[in-house]
N, C-alpha and C positions, 0 to 999 in steps of 0.2 A: 580431473577435480577429486583425493583423498575425500569420501562418503563415509568411511569409519564413525570414528568422535568425531561429530563435528559442534562439540561444543566453546570450545575456543574457537570458535571462526563464524556462531553467529547468533542474531539476536532473537531473539521470543518477544512476545504480548499476548496477553490472556485479556479478554472482560467480558462480563457478562452483560447485556444489553434486556431491558427489557421490553423488548419486541419480534416478532416474529422474524424468522433470519429468511423470508422473501422476504421481506421487505427492507430486511440488512444487508440481501443481496443484489435488491433492485438501488439501490446508496450507493454501491461499490462496481455497478456496472453501467450506469444510466450516463450521462453525461452529465444534465441539464444536474443532479443530484450532483454526481463526485467530484465537478467544480463548486461546485459547495462548499464543501466542507474538506477536501479532501490537500495535506498540507499542514505546517501548528500557526502556530496561533499568528494572525498579523500575514499570516501570506496566501493567496488567491491566486486560482489555474487557467488560461485561458488552452482549452484545447486545439484543439490542428485538427485532433484525426480518430477515433475512437473506434476499434472495430471487433469486441470483447465473441472470441473463439480464437479454436486450435487456426496459428499462426493468424492472427490477428494481429490491428496492431494499435496503440494509445500514443501519440506523439499528444505532448502539452509543456509550455509551461509557465514554469509553476515564477511568480511576479512578486519578493523578496518581503520587509517589508519596508528594510534601506530602502530597497529598487534597485538592487540590484538581483536582476532574470537567470534562473533554472532553464536549460531547456533538462527535458523529460525523454525519454524512450520507452516505454512498456513494450514486449512483445510477449504474447497468451501466449501458453504449454499447452495447458488444460483446460474449460470450464464446463465444469456439473455441475449446472444448475440443480435446487439451491446451496447447495456443499459446499463445494472445494473451485477453490482458484490457484489455477502454479502462470507462473511471470517468471520474465527474469525482465531486470530493471538497470537500467542504465542511462551518461548524459549521451542527449539524443546532439550533439555539434562535436563529433569527433576527436577529442578529447578529453573528457571524462574518465579515469584509468580502474575509476570500478564501478562495475557494473554486478552483481548479485540476484539470485534465484531464491521468488517468494512463496509460500505454498499458503495460504488460505484457508482455514478455512471456519466454515456455518456450521456446526453443530444447535439441530436445535432440546432444549430442553426445559417444555414447558411449554412449550410459547412462546419465553424464549430465548435470544439465542448466547452461546456459546461462541468469543469469534477469538478467531487463535494465531496469530500473523512469524511467520517463523520465514529471516530472514538466514539466506547461508550463503556467506563470501567463498570467494575461492583461496584467500588465506587471513593466516589471523592478524596479516598489519594490515591487512584493504578492512577488515570487520573496526581493526582499531581504530583504522584512519578516519570511518563517518565517525567514530562514536565521538568525537575528535569535533567534531562539529556537532554536535546535538543529537546523532538521535538516537536517542533514549530518551527520552527531558522529550522531542521531536515528536516523534508514537505514540507520545501516553498528551501529547497535546492536540495532535490528530486526531488519535480516538475519543478526545473531548468535546474535537469537535462534528463530530459522526454520530457521539448519540447527539450533542440540542442539533441534527439535518434532520436525525429520526423521526424526536422530538415532533417537529416542524412538519414535515412531512404527517405522523399522524392523527 
């Protein structure tokens, strides 16, 4: 994978959250929490396996509001509590041709959290393809759901 200039193969989102990063990190790494908020508005998750550790796997089904199911597989590369998660994300059915590398940073900002998620794709074409699926708006909705869940956790 070419890692020089990646801006044309990357989708990035940053969100300032009014919650401590330890809480935000828990929301990302505990099944009971992530199943409640992960994904765009109207989606729900069903986790089959979740081991948040280097080499660990999270397998889950995203159930879309239109009734379509989206099998997902995440493989964790780096877990640095409560600062960073690095993983690969792709389909879990053998047919998904787009997988991508994700880095999520949880920065403490005076007791609040600046969350930055960067999705890096192998090619410009792969990045553009997920954008046609609504990835940018979907990420915004997912962060909205995370923020609401954090308020419910508090």
